C-alpha positions in Angstrom: 91.1 -80.2 -61.6 88.6 -82.9 -60.9 88.7 -81.8 -57.2 88.1 -78.3 -58.3 85.1 -79.2 -60.4 83.7 -81.4 -57.6 84.0 -78.4 -55.2 82.3 -76.0 -57.8 79.5 -78.6 -58.3 79.0 -79.0 -54.4 78.9 -75.3 -53.8 76.5 -74.6 -56.7 74.2 -77.4 -55.3 74.3 -75.9 -51.7 73.5 -72.4 -53.1 70.6 -73.8 -55.1 69.1 -75.5 -52.1 69.6 -72.4 -50.1 67.8 -70.4 -52.6 64.9 -72.7 -52.9 64.5 -72.8 -49.0 64.6 -68.9 -49.0 61.9 -68.8 -51.8 59.7 -71.1 -49.9 60.1 -69.1 -46.7 59.4 -65.7 -48.4 56.4 -67.2 -50.2 55.0 -68.3 -46.9 55.6 -64.9 -45.3 54.1 -63.0 -48.2 51.0 -65.1 -48.4 50.1 -64.6 -44.8 47.0 -62.4 -44.9 46.2 -59.9 -42.3 42.8 -60.6 -40.9 40.4 -59.5 -38.3 39.2 -62.2 -36.2 36.8 -62.1 -33.2 35.6 -64.4 -30.7 34.2 -64.5 -27.1 36.1 -65.7 -24.1 34.1 -67.3 -21.3 35.3 -67.1 -17.7 33.7 -70.0 -15.9 33.9 -70.6 -12.1 33.0 -74.0 -10.8 32.6 -74.9 -7.1 32.3 -78.5 -5.9 31.8 -79.5 -2.1 32.0 -83.0 -1.0 30.8 -83.8 2.5 30.3 -86.8 4.7 26.9 -88.4 5.0 25.9 -86.0 7.8 26.8 -83.0 5.9 24.7 -81.2 3.4 26.2 -81.3 0.0 26.0 -78.3 -2.2 25.3 -78.7 -5.9 28.1 -77.5 -8.4 27.4 -74.1 -9.5 28.6 -72.8 -12.8 28.5 -69.0 -13.4 29.4 -68.0 -17.0 30.9 -64.7 -17.6 31.3 -63.3 -21.0 34.1 -61.2 -22.0 33.3 -58.8 -25.1 36.7 -58.7 -26.6 38.1 -61.4 -28.9 40.5 -63.6 -26.9 42.9 -66.6 -27.0 42.2 -68.6 -24.0 44.6 -70.3 -21.8 43.1 -72.2 -18.8 44.9 -72.5 -15.4 43.3 -74.8 -12.7 43.8 -73.9 -9.2 42.7 -76.4 -6.5 42.5 -75.5 -2.7 41.8 -78.4 -0.4 40.5 -77.6 3.3 40.2 -80.3 6.1 38.3 -79.5 9.3 37.6 -81.4 12.3 35.0 -80.5 15.0 34.7 -82.0 18.5 31.2 -81.7 20.3 30.7 -83.0 23.9 33.4 -85.5 23.6 32.1 -86.8 20.2 34.3 -86.1 17.2 32.6 -85.4 14.1 34.9 -85.2 11.0 33.9 -83.5 8.0 35.3 -84.7 4.5 37.8 -82.6 2.9 36.1 -79.7 1.1 37.7 -79.0 -2.4 37.1 -75.7 -4.3 37.9 -75.9 -8.0 38.4 -72.7 -9.7 38.9 -72.4 -13.4 40.3 -69.0 -14.7 40.7 -67.8 -18.3 43.7 -65.8 -18.9 43.1 -63.9 -22.2 45.2 -62.2 -24.9 43.5 -59.7 -27.0 43.4 -59.9 -30.8 41.9 -57.3 -33.4 38.3 -57.3 -32.6 35.6 -57.5 -35.3 31.9 -56.6 -34.6 29.1 -58.8 -36.0 29.2 -58.5 -39.9 27.2 -56.0 -41.8 26.1 -56.1 -45.4 28.8 -54.5 -47.8 28.3 -50.9 -47.9 27.3 -49.2 -51.3 30.0 -47.5 -53.2 29.6 -43.7 -53.2 31.1 -41.1 -55.5 32.5 -38.0 -53.9 33.9 -34.9 -55.5 35.7 -31.7 -54.1 35.5 -28.8 -56.5 37.5 -25.6 -56.7 36.4 -22.0 -56.9 36.1 -22.3 -60.8 34.0 -25.3 -60.3 36.9 -27.8 -61.6 37.3 -30.9 -59.6 40.5 -31.1 -57.6 39.8 -34.4 -55.6 37.8 -37.6 -56.7 36.9 -40.6 -54.6 34.8 -43.7 -55.3 34.5 -46.0 -52.3 32.3 -47.9 -50.0 33.2 -47.2 -46.2 32.2 -49.0 -43.0 33.4 -47.9 -39.4 33.9 -50.1 -36.4 34.1 -48.3 -33.2 34.5 -49.5 -29.5 31.4 -48.8 -27.4 31.7 -49.6 -23.9 33.5 -53.1 -23.9 32.3 -54.2 -27.3 32.9 -53.1 -31.0 29.9 -51.8 -33.2 29.8 -51.2 -37.0 28.0 -48.8 -39.1 28.1 -48.3 -42.9 28.4 -44.9 -44.6 25.3 -44.7 -46.9 26.1 -42.6 -50.0 22.5 -41.3 -50.1 22.1 -38.5 -47.7 26.0 -38.1 -47.5 27.6 -34.7 -48.5 31.1 -34.1 -49.6 33.2 -31.0 -48.9 36.9 -30.4 -48.5 39.8 -28.3 -49.7 42.7 -29.0 -52.3 45.0 -26.6 -50.5 47.9 -24.5 -51.9 50.7 -25.8 -54.2 49.1 -29.1 -54.1 50.8 -30.1 -50.8 47.6 -30.9 -48.9 44.1 -31.7 -49.7 41.3 -32.9 -47.6 37.8 -34.6 -47.9 34.8 -34.4 -45.4 32.0 -36.8 -45.7 29.0 -35.9 -43.6 25.8 -38.1 -42.8 23.2 -38.0 -40.2 25.0 -40.6 -38.5 28.8 -40.4 -39.4 31.2 -37.7 -40.2 34.6 -38.6 -41.8 37.7 -36.4 -42.4 40.4 -37.6 -44.7 43.7 -35.4 -45.0 46.2 -36.2 -47.8 49.7 -35.2 -47.9 52.0 -34.7 -51.1 55.9 -34.8 -50.6 58.4 -35.3 -53.2 55.8 -36.5 -55.9 54.3 -39.1 -53.5 50.9 -38.6 -51.8 49.4 -40.7 -49.0 46.5 -40.6 -46.5 48.1 -38.7 -43.5 45.2 -38.1 -41.3 41.9 -39.8 -40.6 39.1 -38.9 -38.1 35.6 -40.3 -37.6 32.6 -39.3 -35.5 29.7 -41.4 -34.8 26.3 -40.2 -33.4 24.3 -43.3 -32.7 21.8 -44.2 -29.8 22.3 -41.1 -28.1 26.0 -41.7 -27.7 28.7 -39.6 -29.4 32.0 -41.5 -30.5 35.0 -39.6 -32.0 38.5 -40.7 -32.5 41.3 -40.4 -35.2 45.0 -40.7 -36.0 47.0 -37.7 -37.2 50.2 -39.7 -38.3 49.1 -42.3 -41.0 51.0 -43.7 -44.1 48.2 -45.3 -46.2 47.1 -45.3 -49.9 50.6 -44.2 -51.1 50.9 -43.5 -54.8 52.6 -41.1 -57.2 51.5 -37.6 -57.7 49.3 -37.2 -60.7 48.0 -40.9 -60.5 45.2 -42.5 -58.5 45.2 -45.1 -55.8 43.0 -48.2 -56.3 42.2 -51.1 -54.2 39.3 -53.3 -55.3 39.4 -55.8 -52.5 38.1 -55.2 -48.9 40.9 -53.6 -46.7 40.7 -53.1 -42.9 42.8 -50.5 -41.1 43.4 -50.2 -37.4 43.3 -46.4 -37.1 43.4 -46.6 -33.3 42.6 -49.2 -30.5 39.0 -48.0 -30.7 38.5 -47.2 -34.4 38.7 -49.5 -37.4 38.1 -48.3 -41.0 36.9 -50.8 -43.7 37.1 -49.9 -47.4 35.5 -51.5 -50.4 36.2 -51.0 -54.2 38.4 -48.0 -53.2 39.7 -45.5 -56.0 40.9 -42.0 -54.9 42.9 -39.2 -56.5 43.4 -36.3 -54.1 45.8 -34.3 -56.5 46.1 -33.2 -60.1 42.7 -34.3 -61.3 42.5 -33.7 -65.1 39.1 -33.2 -67.0 37.1 -34.7 -64.0 38.6 -38.1 -64.6 40.8 -40.5 -62.7 44.3 -40.7 -63.9 46.2 -44.2 -64.3 45.7 -46.1 -61.1 48.4 -47.6 -58.9 47.0 -50.9 -57.2 47.3 -52.0 -53.7 50.8 -52.2 -52.3 50.1 -55.5 -50.8 49.1 -57.0 -54.2 52.3 -55.6 -55.7 54.5 -57.0 -53.0 52.8 -60.4 -53.5 54.2 -60.4 -57.3 57.5 -58.9 -56.6 58.8 -61.4 -54.0 58.2 -64.6 -56.2 59.7 -62.8 -59.3 62.7 -61.8 -57.5 63.4 -65.2 -56.0 62.8 -66.8 -59.4 65.3 -64.5 -61.1 67.9 -65.3 -58.4 67.5 -69.1 -59.0 67.7 -68.6 -62.8 71.1 -66.6 -62.4 72.3 -69.3 -60.0 71.6 -72.0 -62.6 73.4 -70.1 -65.2 76.5 -69.8 -63.0 76.5 -73.4 -62.3 76.4 -74.3 -66.2 79.1 -71.9 -67.0 81.3 -73.4 -64.3 80.5 -76.9 -65.6 81.5 -76.0 -69.2 84.8 -74.1 -68.2 85.9 -76.9 -66.2 85.1 -79.6 -68.9 87.1 -77.6 -71.4 90.1 -77.2 -69.1 90.2 -80.9 -68.5 89.9 -81.6 -72.2 92.9 -79.2 -72.8 94.9 -80.8 -70.1 94.2 -84.4 -71.6 95.6 -83.2 -75.0 98.7 -81.7 -73.5 99.6 -84.9 -71.8 100.2 -86.7 -75.2 
């Protein structure tokens, strides 16, 4: 019986250690933020030439080249050595080895971020039905980052001078919001299926400096919430819509369906925030259950040992 108890205790201890390690790993994974980083990579070529006293020596030349995209640098050095001998009228003049040292930077692209802009102002946008009742509401600050040539540029959507229009669709299955300013035009399309809505499509057009940019994505799954509620995310969020288009939102709250009395319904907060709370709670609950099992096994084993001791007399 003592051996059985020892086995039970050792098994419980191993389970407790494994649960603690899993909790630590889950917390580290959940806490890792998605961020946009940027940097500049430099590709530098250096040529050095060494010659004998009778040979002209060329100064080392450094030519910096700038790559616009954010990169992680890994340097590979390549050295080429050339030895030449020249014979003139019976006299041999020997040149010292000439070494060409070239440094190349191999790059790995990361999510690019343009120079920071001030946080955009929060605008209030509405879409009305034919009876003048509101069917879509949105409060948010928007910033667009788009690829122009080899670099990314950013522009804020200013609420002043921006007009809102859209369509709430039939049977509450689809709704849209169009925001138009002198510089930016944005189209949001929302889907509602099985009492859940989400941002399904996004397109942005920027007219700036005589160049038109337009890009979008017709297969998104962002801002999910229950039908009849609103979606809210107070913190700044960045979404890679395409390789050339990034959407930044600030103080976001939106309800594309079932607006009642021109007011937002109960809000469902950012899914990322919800996940950050669920994981620690689930791990903690599992550890509590494990501890209870260990204690029950201990008391049961103790009672059996006591009963066996009484019977021996």
